[in-house]
C-alpha positions as CSV (number, residue, x, y, z in Angstrom):
1,M,77.5,195.0,-80.7
2,S,77.8,198.7,-81.5
3,R,79.0,200.1,-84.8
4,D,82.1,201.5,-83.0
5,Q,83.1,198.0,-81.9
6,P,83.4,195.8,-85.0
7,R,83.3,192.1,-84.7
8,D,86.8,190.4,-84.6
9,L,86.5,187.5,-87.0
10,S,90.0,186.2,-86.3
11,S,88.8,184.2,-83.3
12,E,86.2,182.4,-85.3
13,P,86.8,178.7,-86.0
14,S,88.5,177.8,-89.2
15,S,87.0,175.5,-91.9
16,T,87.9,171.9,-91.5
17,R,86.3,171.2,-94.9
18,H,88.6,173.4,-96.9
19,P,92.1,174.0,-95.5
20,G,93.3,177.6,-96.0
21,I,89.9,179.1,-95.0
22,D,90.6,181.3,-92.0
23,H,87.2,181.2,-90.4
24,V,83.6,180.3,-90.9
25,L,81.3,183.3,-90.6
26,P,79.4,183.4,-87.3
27,S,75.6,183.8,-87.3
28,A,75.7,187.6,-86.8
29,S,78.2,188.3,-89.6
30,L,76.4,185.9,-91.9
31,K,73.0,187.7,-91.4
32,S,74.7,191.1,-91.9
33,L,76.2,189.9,-95.2
34,A,72.8,188.4,-96.4
35,H,71.7,191.3,-98.5
36,P,72.2,191.3,-102.3
37,L,74.0,194.7,-102.3
38,R,76.3,193.8,-99.4
39,V,77.4,190.6,-101.1
40,R,78.2,192.7,-104.2
41,I,80.1,195.2,-102.1
42,Y,82.1,192.4,-100.4
43,D,82.8,190.7,-103.8
44,E,83.9,194.0,-105.4
45,L,86.4,194.8,-102.6
46,S,87.6,191.1,-102.7
47,A,88.2,191.2,-106.4
48,Y,89.5,194.7,-107.0
49,G,91.0,195.9,-103.7
50,P,90.3,199.0,-101.7
51,L,87.7,201.5,-103.0
52,T,86.0,204.6,-101.8
53,S,82.3,204.7,-101.0
54,S,81.7,206.9,-104.1
55,G,83.8,204.6,-106.2
56,L,81.8,201.6,-105.1
57,A,78.6,203.5,-105.8
58,D,79.7,204.3,-109.3
59,R,80.7,200.7,-110.0
60,L,77.5,199.2,-108.6
61,G,75.1,201.8,-109.8
62,E,74.0,202.9,-106.3
63,S,73.8,206.1,-104.4
64,S,76.7,207.2,-102.1
65,G,74.4,207.4,-99.2
66,S,73.2,203.9,-99.6
67,M,76.7,202.6,-100.1
68,S,77.9,204.3,-96.9
69,Y,75.1,202.8,-94.9
70,H,75.8,199.3,-96.1
71,L,79.6,199.7,-95.7
72,R,79.0,200.6,-92.0
73,Q,76.9,197.5,-91.5
74,L,79.6,195.3,-93.0
75,A,82.2,197.0,-90.9
76,G,80.2,196.4,-87.8
77,A,80.1,192.7,-88.7
78,G,83.9,192.6,-89.2
79,L,83.7,191.9,-92.9
80,V,85.2,195.2,-94.2
81,R,87.3,198.0,-92.6
82,E,88.4,201.5,-93.3
83,D,91.8,201.7,-95.1
84,T,93.2,204.6,-93.1
85,A,96.5,204.6,-95.1
86,R,94.7,205.8,-98.2
87,G,92.2,208.3,-96.8
88,K,92.8,212.0,-97.3
89,G,90.6,214.6,-95.7
90,R,87.0,213.5,-95.7
91,E,87.6,210.8,-98.3
92,R,87.3,207.3,-96.8
93,W,88.6,204.2,-98.4
94,W,87.3,200.7,-97.6
95,E,88.9,197.3,-97.9
96,R,87.8,193.8,-97.2
97,T,89.0,192.5,-93.8
98,P,92.0,190.2,-94.5
99,G,91.5,186.5,-94.3
100,S,89.5,183.9,-96.2
101,I,86.0,183.1,-95.2
102,A,83.5,180.3,-95.6
103,I,79.8,180.3,-94.9
104,P,78.3,177.5,-92.7
105,D,77.2,174.3,-94.3
106,A,73.4,174.7,-94.8
107,R,72.9,171.1,-93.7
108,S,74.0,172.0,-90.2
109,L,71.3,174.6,-89.8
110,P,67.6,174.0,-89.0
111,P,65.3,174.0,-92.1
112,G,63.6,177.4,-92.5
113,S,65.9,179.1,-90.0
114,A,67.1,182.7,-90.6
115,E,70.7,181.4,-90.8
116,R,69.8,178.8,-93.4
117,L,68.0,181.4,-95.5
118,A,71.0,183.7,-95.2
119,V,73.3,181.0,-96.4
120,K,71.1,180.4,-99.5
121,L,70.9,184.2,-100.3
122,V,74.7,184.6,-100.0
123,E,75.3,181.5,-102.1
124,D,72.9,182.6,-104.8
125,E,74.6,186.0,-105.0
126,W,78.0,184.5,-105.1
127,F,77.0,182.3,-108.0
128,R,75.4,185.2,-109.8
129,T,78.5,187.3,-109.5
130,R,80.8,184.5,-110.7
131,E,78.6,183.9,-113.7
132,Q,78.5,187.6,-114.5
133,N,82.3,188.0,-114.2
134,F,82.9,185.1,-116.6
135,R,80.3,186.3,-119.0
136,E,81.9,189.8,-119.1
137,F,85.3,188.2,-119.9
138,V,83.8,186.1,-122.7
139,V,81.9,189.0,-124.3
140,E,84.4,191.9,-123.7
141,G,87.7,190.2,-123.0
142,D,89.2,190.6,-126.5
143,Q,88.5,194.3,-126.3
144,V,90.3,194.7,-123.0
145,F,93.2,192.3,-122.9
146,G,96.1,191.5,-125.2
147,D,97.1,188.1,-126.4
148,E,99.4,187.5,-123.4
149,W,96.2,187.2,-121.3
150,L,93.8,185.8,-123.8
151,D,96.1,182.9,-124.8
152,I,96.4,181.7,-121.2
153,A,92.9,182.3,-119.9
154,T,91.0,179.0,-119.8
155,S,87.6,177.4,-119.2
156,D,87.6,173.6,-119.2
157,T,84.8,171.1,-118.6
158,I,86.1,167.7,-117.7
159,N,83.7,164.7,-117.2
160,L,84.9,161.8,-115.0
161,R,83.3,159.1,-113.0
162,L,84.7,159.1,-109.5
163,T,83.8,157.7,-106.1
164,P,83.5,160.1,-103.1
165,D,87.0,159.2,-102.0
166,Q,88.4,159.9,-105.4
167,L,86.7,163.2,-105.7
168,A,88.0,164.1,-102.2
169,G,91.5,163.3,-103.4
170,L,91.1,165.5,-106.4
171,V,89.8,168.4,-104.4
172,A,92.6,168.1,-101.8
173,D,95.2,168.1,-104.7
174,V,93.7,171.2,-106.2
175,D,93.5,172.9,-102.8
176,A,97.2,172.2,-102.3
177,V,98.2,173.8,-105.6
178,L,96.0,176.8,-105.1
179,K,97.4,177.3,-101.6
180,T,101.0,177.6,-103.0
181,Y,99.8,180.5,-105.2
182,I,97.8,182.1,-102.5
183,D,100.7,182.0,-100.1
184,A,103.1,183.4,-102.8
185,H,100.9,186.1,-104.3
186,K,97.9,187.1,-102.1
187,R,99.7,189.6,-99.9
188,T,102.5,190.7,-102.2
189,P,101.2,191.0,-105.8
190,T,103.8,191.1,-108.5
191,P,104.1,194.4,-110.5
192,G,102.1,194.2,-113.7
193,S,99.6,191.7,-112.1
194,R,95.9,192.1,-112.6
195,P,92.9,190.8,-110.6
196,V,92.4,187.2,-111.6
197,Q,89.4,185.1,-110.5
198,I,89.6,181.3,-110.4
199,H,86.5,179.2,-110.5
200,I,86.8,175.5,-109.8
201,N,83.6,173.5,-109.4
202,A,83.7,169.8,-108.5
203,F,80.4,168.1,-107.8
204,P,78.4,165.0,-108.7
205,L,75.7,165.5,-111.4
206,V,72.3,165.3,-109.9
207,R,70.8,163.4,-112.8
208,G,73.7,160.9,-113.0
209,E,73.5,157.3,-112.0
210,A,76.1,155.4,-109.9
211,T,78.4,153.1,-111.9
212,E,77.5,149.4,-111.5
213,A,80.0,146.7,-111.2
214,S,80.6,145.0,-114.5
215,A,79.6,141.4,-115.2
216,E,83.2,140.4,-115.4
217,R,84.0,141.9,-112.0
218,S,80.9,140.3,-110.5
219,A,82.1,137.0,-111.8
220,E,85.6,137.5,-110.4
221,R,84.1,138.2,-107.0
222,S,81.9,135.2,-107.1
223,E,85.0,133.0,-107.9
224,K,86.9,134.5,-104.9
225,E,83.9,133.9,-102.6
226,K,83.8,130.1,-103.5
């Protein structure tokens, strides 16, 4: 596919795992994104909105030439596009292509394949960026924001013991709440709003053990089976 014919991601399949995700990245777009700087560019445009190539270069500490090259590669993969409504003269603004994306489930890809390695790279960069964003808020937030923001920002750790079905119900409930806010505010931000990033991790602890049936419940079962 030539640079002048960017990939149209709107025809790609949606994610059945997470409702609200518009499409799962196809192999070509995934491989194009699988570069540390390109993931950072994509994240920057996702979080802060349209930026110029020079603006991105300043924010990410890269040269304008390098930034322009990587933006063209992302545009060819359908991940970003030029914001023609903002450009003046030779100044070019770039924005993330609208729509929510997901990367393929690594389990569906052959071990050692280029696609599986690309998934791992993108995931690693996403996790690194999320950690960096939260750390910046913890360290610098009280110097940037007033009490109206600091009093409501939150980071909670909740420990539960759940079955896979119970965890699936929790995730579905959270997805439903998030979708109401996405539908209400994603495309038409309220005046005075700021970029807000929401991190929700829900996963089983690798070093945890499965809960065993209690002796009382085991006895009850034995009685019923008699």
